C-alpha positions in Angstrom: 141.8 19.0 126.5 143.7 22.2 127.3 146.7 21.6 129.1 146.7 22.4 132.7 148.6 25.4 133.8 151.2 25.1 136.8 153.0 27.7 138.9 155.3 27.5 141.8 153.8 29.3 145.1 155.8 30.2 147.7 153.7 29.0 151.4 155.5 31.9 153.6 155.0 35.4 151.5 152.6 34.4 148.7 155.1 34.8 145.7 155.3 33.1 142.4 157.6 31.6 140.2 157.3 30.1 136.8 160.1 27.5 138.3 160.8 25.6 141.3 164.0 28.0 143.3 165.2 27.0 146.7 165.0 30.4 148.5 162.3 32.8 147.9 163.7 36.3 146.4 161.1 38.0 148.1 160.9 37.1 151.8 164.2 34.9 151.8 163.1 31.8 153.1 164.2 28.2 152.0 162.1 25.5 150.4 158.8 27.0 150.8 158.2 27.0 147.0 155.2 24.3 145.8 153.6 23.9 142.8 150.2 24.6 142.2 147.8 24.0 139.5 146.2 27.1 138.4 143.5 28.1 135.6 144.5 31.0 133.5 140.8 31.2 131.6 139.4 32.2 134.7 136.2 34.2 134.4 137.0 37.5 136.3 133.5 38.2 137.4 133.6 37.4 141.4 131.5 34.5 142.1 129.0 35.8 144.6 127.4 38.4 142.1 124.7 37.6 139.9 125.0 37.1 136.5 122.9 40.2 135.4 124.1 42.2 137.8 126.9 45.0 136.6 129.9 46.1 138.2 129.8 50.1 138.9 132.2 52.2 138.0 134.3 54.3 140.3 135.8 57.8 138.8 138.3 59.8 140.7 136.8 63.1 142.5 138.5 65.4 144.4 139.0 64.8 148.4 137.7 67.8 149.3 134.5 66.8 147.4 134.1 63.2 149.3 131.5 62.7 151.8 132.3 61.7 155.1 130.5 58.8 156.4 129.8 58.1 159.9 130.7 54.4 160.3 128.3 52.3 161.4 128.5 50.0 163.9 126.9 46.4 165.0 126.9 46.2 168.3 127.0 42.8 170.3 126.5 41.3 173.6 130.0 40.5 174.2 131.4 43.8 175.4 134.8 42.2 175.5 134.8 42.0 171.5 133.3 45.5 170.9 136.3 46.6 173.1 138.8 44.5 170.2 137.0 45.8 167.6 136.8 49.6 168.3 133.3 49.7 169.4 131.4 47.0 167.3 131.3 45.2 164.2 131.7 47.7 161.2 129.6 47.4 158.5 131.6 45.3 155.6 134.5 44.9 157.7 136.6 41.8 157.3 137.9 40.3 160.3 140.3 37.6 160.8 141.0 35.6 163.8 144.2 33.4 164.7 144.8 31.2 167.3 146.2 28.0 168.0 143.9 24.6 167.9 141.9 23.9 170.7 142.0 27.7 172.3 138.3 28.4 171.8 138.2 30.6 168.1 134.9 28.4 166.8 133.3 28.4 171.0 133.8 32.4 170.8 132.5 33.0 167.2 129.7 30.5 167.5 128.6 32.7 170.8 128.7 35.5 168.8 126.5 34.1 166.3 123.8 32.9 169.0 123.8 35.7 171.1 122.8 38.2 168.1 119.5 37.7 168.8 118.2 40.7 166.1 120.9 40.2 163.8 120.4 37.2 160.9 123.9 35.4 161.2 125.2 32.9 158.6 127.7 30.4 160.5 129.7 28.4 157.4 131.8 25.5 158.7 134.3 23.5 156.8 135.7 21.4 159.6 132.3 20.2 161.2 128.7 19.0 160.3 125.7 20.7 161.2 125.2 18.0 163.8 128.6 18.7 165.8 128.1 22.6 165.9 124.1 21.8 167.4 126.3 19.7 169.6 128.3 23.0 170.9 125.3 25.2 170.7 123.5 22.9 173.1 126.6 23.2 175.4 126.3 26.9 175.1 122.7 27.0 175.8 122.0 30.2 174.4 118.7 29.7 171.8 118.1 32.2 168.9 115.9 31.6 165.8 118.1 33.8 163.7 121.3 31.8 163.5 121.9 29.8 160.3 124.3 27.0 160.2 125.9 25.6 157.2 128.4 23.1 156.4 130.5 23.4 153.5 133.6 24.1 151.6 133.0 25.3 148.2 132.9 29.3 148.1 130.4 29.2 145.3 127.7 27.3 147.4 128.2 29.4 150.0 127.3 32.6 148.0 124.3 30.7 146.7 123.1 30.2 150.2 124.1 33.5 150.9 122.1 35.1 148.2 118.9 33.2 149.8 119.5 34.1 153.1 120.5 37.7 153.2 122.6 37.1 156.2 123.6 40.6 158.5 126.8 38.7 160.0 128.9 36.0 157.9 131.1 33.9 159.9 133.5 31.3 158.1 135.4 28.5 159.9 138.0 28.4 158.7 139.5 30.0 155.7 141.5 27.2 155.1 139.1 24.9 154.4 137.2 27.1 151.7 137.9 26.0 147.7 136.9 28.0 144.6 136.6 26.1 141.9 138.4 29.0 139.8 141.5 27.7 140.8 142.5 23.9 141.1 145.0 23.7 143.8 143.9 21.9 146.8 142.6 23.7 149.8 144.7 25.3 152.2 147.4 26.4 149.8 148.8 30.0 149.1 146.6 30.3 145.8 143.1 28.9 147.6 143.6 31.3 150.3 144.2 34.2 148.6 141.3 33.5 146.3 138.8 32.9 148.6 140.0 36.0 150.7 139.8 38.2 147.8 135.8 37.3 146.9 134.9 36.9 150.6 136.5 41.0 150.8 134.7 42.0 147.8 131.1 40.6 148.6 132.0 42.6 152.4 132.8 45.3 150.8 130.0 46.2 148.1 126.9 44.4 150.4 128.2 46.2 153.6 128.3 43.0 155.5 130.7 42.1 158.4 132.6 38.9 157.7 134.2 36.9 159.8 137.3 34.4 158.9 139.0 32.1 161.3 142.5 31.2 160.4 144.9 28.4 161.5 148.2 29.5 162.7 151.6 27.9 162.3 154.2 26.3 164.8 155.7 29.8 165.0 152.2 31.4 166.6 151.7 33.5 162.8 148.6 33.1 160.9 149.2 30.6 158.3 149.0 31.5 154.3 150.6 34.5 152.7 151.1 37.6 154.7 149.0 39.1 151.9 146.0 38.1 153.6 146.5 40.0 157.0 147.2 43.0 154.5 143.4 42.3 152.6 141.8 42.4 156.2 140.4 45.2 158.1 140.7 43.7 161.7 143.4 40.8 163.0 142.5 39.7 166.0 144.7 37.1 167.7 143.1 34.9 170.4 145.9 33.7 172.9 146.3 32.0 176.4 147.3 28.3 177.8 145.0 26.0 177.1 145.9 24.2 180.2 144.8 27.4 182.0 141.3 28.6 181.7 141.6 32.4 181.2 141.9 33.6 177.0 143.2 36.8 175.8 141.7 38.3 172.4 144.1 41.1 171.4 144.1 43.2 168.5 146.7 43.2 166.3 145.7 45.2 163.4 142.7 47.4 163.2 141.5 50.2 160.8 138.5 51.2 162.5 140.4 51.5 166.2 142.7 51.2 168.6 145.5 48.0 168.0 146.4 48.1 171.9 143.3 46.7 173.2 142.2 43.5 174.3 139.9 41.2 176.0 139.9 38.5 178.7 137.5 35.7 178.5 137.4 32.5 180.8 136.9 29.4 179.6 134.2 27.5 181.0 132.0 24.0 180.7 129.1 26.0 178.8 131.6 28.3 176.7 133.6 31.6 177.2 132.3 34.0 180.2 133.5 37.7 179.7 135.6 39.0 182.5 134.7 42.4 183.4 137.3 43.2 186.0 140.3 41.3 185.0 142.4 42.5 187.8 140.5 40.5 190.5 141.9 37.7 188.6 145.5 38.8 187.5 146.1 39.3 191.1 146.3 35.9 193.3 144.6 35.7 196.5 148.0 35.2 199.0 147.3 33.3 202.4 150.7 34.0 203.6 153.4 37.0 202.8 155.5 36.0 200.2 159.0 37.4 198.9 159.6 38.1 195.3 156.0 39.4 194.6 155.2 43.0 193.2 151.9 44.5 192.2 152.4 46.2 188.8 149.7 49.0 187.6 149.7 48.9 183.4 147.7 50.2 180.6 146.2 48.1 177.8 144.3 49.9 175.3 141.9 51.9 177.2 141.8 49.5 180.3 143.9 50.0 183.2 145.1 46.6 184.7 146.6 45.5 188.1 149.1 42.6 187.4 150.9 40.3 189.6 154.9 40.3 189.2 156.8 37.1 190.5 160.0 36.2 190.2 162.3 33.3 191.8 166.1 34.4 192.7 168.5 31.4 193.8 172.3 30.4 193.5 173.0 29.0 190.1 174.0 25.7 190.8 175.6 24.9 187.4 177.8 28.0 187.1 176.0 29.6 184.5 173.3 31.5 185.7 169.8 31.0 184.1 167.4 33.6 182.7 163.9 32.6 182.4 160.5 34.9 182.3 157.1 33.7 181.2 155.1 36.7 179.7 157.7 39.3 179.9 160.5 40.2 178.0 163.5 38.2 178.7 165.7 41.1 177.1 164.2 43.8 179.3 164.7 41.4 182.1 168.7 41.5 181.5 168.6 45.1 181.5 166.9 45.4 184.5 169.1 42.8 186.2 172.5 45.0 184.7 171.0 48.1 186.5 170.4 47.0 189.8 173.6 45.6 190.1 175.0 48.6 188.8 173.2 50.8 190.6 172.1 48.8 193.6 175.5 46.5 194.1 173.0 43.7 194.1 175.1 40.3 192.3 172.5 38.9 190.2 175.5 37.6 188.0 175.9 34.3 190.5 172.1 34.3 190.3 169.6 32.3 188.6 166.4 34.3 187.9 162.8 33.4 187.1 160.3 35.8 186.1 156.7 35.4 185.6 153.1 37.3 185.1 150.4 35.6 187.2 147.3 34.7 185.0 148.8 34.2 181.9 149.4 37.3 180.3 152.0 39.0 178.1 152.8 42.5 179.2 155.8 44.7 177.2 154.9 47.9 178.6 157.9 49.7 180.5 155.7 50.9 183.0 156.2 47.1 184.9 159.9 47.8 185.5 159.7 49.5 188.9 157.5 46.6 190.0 160.0 44.0 188.2 162.5 45.7 189.9 160.8 45.7 193.6 160.1 41.9 192.6 163.7 40.9 191.8 165.3 42.9 195.2 162.1 41.2 197.5 163.4 37.8 196.3 167.0 38.6 196.6 166.9 39.6 200.0 164.0 36.9 201.1 161.9 39.8 202.3 158.1 40.2 201.6 156.8 43.4 200.3 153.4 44.2 201.5 150.3 43.7 199.2 148.3 47.1 199.9 151.6 48.2 197.9 151.4 49.0 194.1 154.0 50.1 191.5 153.7 52.3 188.3 157.2 53.7 187.1 159.7 53.1 184.1 163.3 52.6 185.3 166.3 54.2 183.2 169.8 53.3 182.9 171.1 55.4 185.6 168.5 53.8 188.2 166.4 57.1 187.7 162.5 56.7 187.9 160.8 57.7 185.0 157.3 58.6 184.3 154.5 56.7 182.6 151.1 58.1 180.7 147.6 57.9 182.1 148.8 57.9 185.7 145.6 59.1 186.8 143.9 55.8 185.8 146.6 53.5 186.8 146.1 55.6 190.2 142.3 55.0 190.5 142.5 51.3 189.5 144.5 51.0 192.5 142.6 52.6 194.6 139.4 50.8 193.5 141.0 47.5 194.5 141.6 48.6 197.6 145.7 49.5 197.4 146.6 51.7 199.9 149.9 52.9 198.9 151.4 53.4 195.0 155.0 53.9 194.0 155.3 56.5 191.0 157.8 58.6 189.6 157.9 62.3 191.0 158.0 63.7 187.9 154.4 62.2 187.4 153.2 64.2 189.8 153.0 67.8 188.2 149.3 68.8 187.6 148.2 65.6 189.4 145.3 65.9 191.9 145.2 63.8 194.6 142.4 65.8 197.0 139.9 63.1 196.9 142.0 60.1 197.0 141.8 57.4 199.9 145.1 56.2 198.5 149.1 57.2 199.4 150.6 58.3 196.5 154.2 58.1 196.9 156.8 59.8 194.5 160.4 58.7 193.9 163.3 60.2 191.9 165.7 57.1 192.4 165.5 53.0 192.6 167.6 53.0 195.8 165.0 55.8 197.5 162.4 53.0 196.5 164.4 49.7 198.2 164.6 52.6 201.1 161.2 53.0 201.8 160.2 49.5 201.1 162.6 47.5 203.4 164.4 50.3 205.3 
């Protein structure tokens, strides 16, 4: 009997070593090397191919002679998923979806499988039995004859069923549960995740079948497994949201076939995930009374304009050292805006606790929210409410100047559609701006002080 060979693999980046070392020379992490048993005599033939199937040899050609092929996309009934994928599912693409446990990844994929009534889908689960999947499908309430479910973790058995069913879409839930007999390490190890993903990638590319992979994430929010996993796939989607809130955000992290700044918004209900076609309405809470510290900012996520409610609370620092806490906003950018308000506006925030929140559980990093954040902070500082019919769309510079932002027409149109009467923008955005048929009053400014004088007198 041949002696089993082992190698030490970094669980963070996938680097290998013949012996255990404390610090990984590739990624610099400590205590990440784990011993894994490997089989060096493994067959190099991909496990999904038939024994009689020959590999086509590719020859180099001149780039001028290469034929440009139009991407074939499969449009789903989920318009939010179509948006983040760049217009639909590309044939032969490999899509990785990551998210916290219980956030709704499996529900999203099962809804995709059930709603594709004209597409044959194979849903493979390594975590649930077929009876458990059926219970979740009954809760969703969508009936179809083209959805097949399989509870299996062996890639060899999965590919055997794939050859019989010939699905048009393959869903794997999750990649960390799969195991191939070509490697003797445990399921979920770096070697197993990398090898199983490699086999699925070859299957997707050579058979032009889109494959969706559900991936677990680590405690710091990154997808579990080696970083090479994200480089192998075509698209990486992040499913975000607070489990205690009903709204979920599907964000594009990487996309070879579309934009990387798109997002889709869902609402978790008892019968599954509901698409939110107009997210601006849910991101702006209904206020019964005028409240200080609330301002509405117009932002752009991908091709979608959004109006977002900024909430802030400014109060005296009780314990001497002022606190700076944010939810959904960059705390470093908040500190910069506070410094601008103190230097250019004469407001003393150095002895104040500042809390900032973006309503709806969404996270935004666009500079176009700067003016709305500053208006919210000043409103809370003076305890003067801002009219709920006013929106803001501008960047704030270190000199207190109001800077222009891109796609101002889309922001104005979104504010007008939701019934806002005024929107504050930069004067440098008015060049070439057509306001003839606008029902909303567009007010341009150049300095931060001018904005506060117009708001509060």
